Structures are given as structure tokens and as C-alpha cells.
N, C-alpha and C positions, 0 to 999 in steps of 0.2 A: 264685581265677581265681575269676572268674563261671561261672553254670553255661553249657556252650556245646551244649546237648542239644537244649533248644529250638528248634521252627521256627515264625516265625513265618508266618500271613498276612497278603494282600494283597487293595487295595480302593479302587477310584476310580471313579467318575459316568460314566454315559454324555456327561456335562458339558462333562467334561475333554475328550475332542477335538470342538475347536469352530467356529464360523468364522473365528474372531478379528475378529467384528466387536466396535467399543471404542464408547463416549460420543461418541467425537467421529472414527467412520469406516466402515463401512460394514464387510462383509463384503469377505474378504480369501482365504477358501476355499472349494471345493464341500461342502453338509451332505455328511457322511455315513451310509448308510440304517441307524435300530436294528443290525438285522439282524448289517448291517458290522462294527459300534462291538462289539458283544461278541462278533464270530469271534477279534477284536482279542486277546480278554483274557489265554486261558492261553497266547498267542503269550509276552505282556510278563511273564509269572510274576506273573499274577492271579489269584486262587480265587474272588475274591466280586466285584459290582458293586452299587453306590449308589442307589438309588432315590427318584423324586420322583414320587407319586400319580401327574401328568400321565404320566410317562415310560414309567409301566404301559400307563397305555389313558386317553382324552381323559377328562376333567374332567365331561363333559357327560353321560358316557354312565349312562344305567340301568341296574338292579340284573341286570336278565338279561344286557344287550349286554359290562355289565363283568365281571361270572364267567365269560363266556367268555371274554369277550380275556385276561384272566388267566392262563387257563390254558393260553393257544395262544403268552403270557408263557414260560409258567414250561418248556409247551416244551421252547421253545428255550434255556432256562438251564440244561435237564438233556441237550439233543443237544449245548450246550459243554463240559458237566463244570463248570458255572457257577454258584456261589450268592448269593442275595439277603440282601447284611448289615442293611440296614432300606428302610421308606418313611419319609419325609418328604412329610408336607402342601406344598404350595404353596400359602401365604396370599399371597403378598406380591405380584403379579402381577392377579388378577384385582381392575377398578375397587369391586369392593364392600368391599375393603381398603385402600383411599388413608388414608383415617387409622389403617390399626391394622387387625389381626385381631381377638381377642381380649382387646385394647384400646379397639378403638373406640367412641367414640361412641354412636356408629346399634346400638340394640338388634339391629336383621336383618341388621347386619355381622357383630356378636357371633355371631350363630347360624347368619349362613354358613357365620363359620369355627367354631363348633365342628362342625357336619354334614359339613365337609369331613374334618375334622378325623375323626372315626368311618367317615366314608367310606375313607378308608387305614389306618386300622385293617382295616377288611373286608381290604383286597386283602392287608395286610403278611398276616393270617390265611390268606386263597387261597393264596399263596404261603409259607409254612409257616414263618414266621420272629414272633417277638415283640419284635422294637422297632420304636420309631418316635422320631426325630429330629424334635427342635421347632427350626428356625432362627425367631425371633423377631424377622423382617426388619425388620416395621415398626409395631411395641411400641414406641413413644418417639413425640416431638412436634418440630416442625421448630422451636415457641415453645412453652417454658414452662406458659402459663397458659391453653392449647390442652387441656388432659385435669386432672382430679385425679388424681394421683400416686400417689398411697392407693389410690384407689379400682382402680387399673389396675391397679396389682401384685395386690390381690386380686382382681381378673378375672382374673387368670395364673393361680392360684391353683388357680381355679375354674372355669376350663379347661380343667387338668387332671386335678384330679378326675373333672369330666364324660367325660374318655376312660378313667383307670382304672377307676371305676365303669360304664363302659360296653362295658368287655369286664376281666376277673378275672386272665388269662395276661401281660397286654401289659405291657413296660416303655418307657419312655418317657424322652428325653434330651433336655438344653437344648446347645442349642453358640448360645455367651456370644457377644455384639460388639458394639463398646459404640458403633457407628456408622454409619450407613451401608447403606442410608440414607437413615435416617431420620438426624435432625441429633444427639441422643442418646437414646440406647438407657434403656427401663426397668431393665435386669438389665444393664447393663455390663460383668461379666464373671463368668466360673469364680464366687468367689467370694457375689456377690449370688443368683445362682441358687440354689448351697446353701442360703441361707438360705432361700428358698420350697422345697427338698425337703422338711424335714422337717414344712413345716406343709399339705403333701399330703394327703388321705387315706389314703395306702398310700405313706411313706415308702420302705419296703422295693425299690416297684419303678420309682423314678424319680432317674434320676440325669445323669451329667453326659458329651460329647461338646468334647474342647479341638480345636482349629485351633490350627495354630501363630502367622499369621497373626492372629487375632481377638485373641490375648493378648498381640500384639508390638501392634500398634494403640491398647491399655491399658496401655501402656507397664510389661506387666507378665514375666514371662520364662518363655514357655511349659513347662518344665520343672520351673521351681518351684509352676506352675499345673496342670504333670499328678502332681507329688506331694503336693501339699494333696488332691487330690482321691482320690489312690491311696488315700492314710491312711483318706479316707470311705469306702471300698472303694467310691467311685462314677465312676468310670476304666469308663465301659464302652464308647469311642469312640475314635477319633481319627484327626482331619485334619492329617497333617504339611503343611506347605509352608515358603516365606519370603514375607519382607518389607523389606524394605528401608527401615524408618523407619515415621512415624505420618503414610502419608499412607492414600490411599486401599486398599482392600483388593488387591493386588497376587497372590497363588494365583504366588508363583515356584514355581520346584523348590525339593525342598528340598536345604538344604544350599548352597546358591547366595548367599548371601548375606553369612552367616556360620555358619561348619564346626565352629566352639566351641559353638556356642548350637545346632549340631543333633547333635553329637555328645554336650549332656548332657540332650537328651531323649531319645537311645536308653538312654543311661548310666541315667535312669531306668525310662523301660521294661523294659530288661534284666535290670534287679535287683527291679521286682516282679516279673517275668515274664508280663509281658504275655500274652505267648503261648497263656497260658492264660485268658486270662480276655475278651478280645477281639479283632478283627483291625486291619493296620493299616491307615486309608484314610491314602487319599493324594489333596487338593484342589488341583489347580495347572492353570492354563494354560500356554496354548503363547502364545510373542512372537509377535506380530503378525506379525513380518518371516516365520515356520517358513512354507516351502513345504506344497507339500501332500502329497507321497510323507514330509515326516518327522513327519505330524500326529499318531506317537505319540509323538515322540524323547523329550518330556521326562516324561512315564509311563515309560520305562528309562531315563533318567538319574536318577530320582527313589528308580526300584527299586535303581539299582544303588548309588547315596550309602547309603542306608539301608543296605545288604549291607557297603561299606566304612566305614562307622563303626564295624555291630553288632561287625564284626571289631576294633575300633579299643578299642570297649567289652569285649568280652573275653579281650586280651591286657592289658589291666590290669594292673599291677602292685597289686593289692589292700594287699597287707602291708607297700607301700613306701608307697601313698598313707598308712594308718592312722599311718603312726612320722610321719609328712609333720603331719599332723591333732593327734595326742598332743605334739609338740611345736610346735604352734599355728608350724609351720614354711610359712605359705602361699606367700612368694616361691618356694623350691626345689619345693613343691606344682604352682605356676602352671608353673615351668621345666618341671617334671619331663612335664605333661599337652604342653601346650604342643611340648614336643620328642619328644613319641609320636603327633603327632597328624601332625605332618612327618616320619615314621618311623623317628626318631632312636633 
């Protein structure tokens, strides 16, 4: 039997309690104040909070304002028994990054991106954490002739090196996505980014964060992506959710589209004893039709689905699985897994 002792820790970001707006319609729920969102975490079974830099303090505050503001937010987290998981510089919403951040053709835009990334590191240090997440949202093109692709890849490595040199303790993870908001990204998959990891000035401090939906959008299996990164000892973050095909990024409740695919993600994480490595992050959106009173139900549902699937993973008869493997009886193995998922 698999290890049944390990206890997982869970996180989500305040953006996962949202007003339900989408590109085709306005908000449908009232804004929930940040402090009220924070107060929901422990009630829902979450111990960690994911953060963008400007979730903590406004991006235009000076150093003194930032230090004071971060201290106030940290006090709020402490009062709720909540720990920050990471800080991610939000580099995709500023007018200066319409052409990309680290890969922009404009030197001034690239400088802005680096300066803001350094400030995110400062915020992480003030919060007492060492993990920075990079989602390279606009590091790509709408048309391929717009940028020198080889130069752009090199600029991404240079930006990571700048952060590693700025702080000798900080760790950086890349969260890859093949498209959206850009037509095509320069590092569309975990494998692409892993190729950059070993070209940075300190590969030991650079890893990956894998989001289920992003792997699916790339036509890949999230469990295989996770296993690949785990073999490299580089999986330092996960964002579990689900995705209905190769469409826009849907961030659906974990396990809501494909239970077997979700089961395999939990299987891979459990066998790697991921509870000793990192936090299980959820990145999920409530349906647009969700009522105000139910605006955290998707978060409760996702953590419940993880625990249900974990129980199934931990009750798998591993000797039986290995016997099927040795005989190459994959028809038998498939039936065993399907019946196990059905509770038979």
C-alpha cells in the first residue's frame, strides 16, 4: 500500500473568489474585500495563500509605503493562521507590457519588468518566504515575425539570472502555458522551460509549477508533466484544476471533467510524497451562474475531490497493479482501475 501518513497542505489565490466577469460579460457578483477572503481560507481547509505582488500592496507604492503595507498584510495572515505560499509579479496587465515583459522589443519595457520582479522578491522577503512564480503571460507573439525568437528566449534566461543574482536565497518557478493571452508562447510547455532551467546561473534554485489546465491546453497529460518534473526534482508547485479540451483556459473544479485524469495526477503526487515537497495549489474559477452565497463552493468541492481521489490512490492494490504490469495485461489493469474508481 502507498504511504497513508503524509498530510497535504493546500492553497488558493484571492482571485479564485471572483465577481464572475468574463470577456463577454460584466461582473455578476459583488466584490469581496480582501480581508474577508482571507478569513475564508482555514474554514475551507486551506492553510496557504497564493499571491501576486499587487494582491499584497499596490504596484506604484514607494519602498517605505510597501514595507508598511506588507507588514500590515502579514499581520492579517498571522491572525488567521495563514501562510503565504509564493509571490508572483503581475507583469501582464500594465500598458508597458503589451508587447511582453522580459521579451519586449522595448528596452524600457524590459527594465520595468525586471524592476517589478525585483520588487516582488522584496515583498516575498518581507513576508518571510522564498518562492517566486513566473507566469510568462505575454512572453510570445501574435505574429511570429514580431520578435527574434532566439533572442527572446535568451532574454528570459537573462531576466531569471537577474532575479537570482538580486537575491541569493530566492527560488524561482516557471508556470508554462502554450497560449492565451498571446497567440503562441515562447516556452509553451514544462519541457521547454526545463531546457532553460539548466542554462540559468543557478539551476539549483529554478524549478517549475505545473497547472493541470495548461498541460491539457498543450495537448499533454498533466500527470506525465508532473512525473517528468519530479524526476528532475524540479516540481515545486502545482495548480490543480480541470479543462474541457483545447479551448480557452477554463480553470474548472478539479476532477470535474475527467476523473481518471485527476486520479492519475493524485497518484503521481502521492507516490512522490509530494506532501514533503510542496503545497497543493488550486487555481479554479466559480461558474458565472454561481450565486454570491456560494462563491467559495468550487474551492470546497476541489479540496473534497482531492481527498476522495487520494483515498482511492492509497487503497490501490499495488501488488495487483505490478502483477498486471509484469504480464503486460493492460486490459486487465485498465478494468481494475476503472472498477476501483467506481468503488467496486
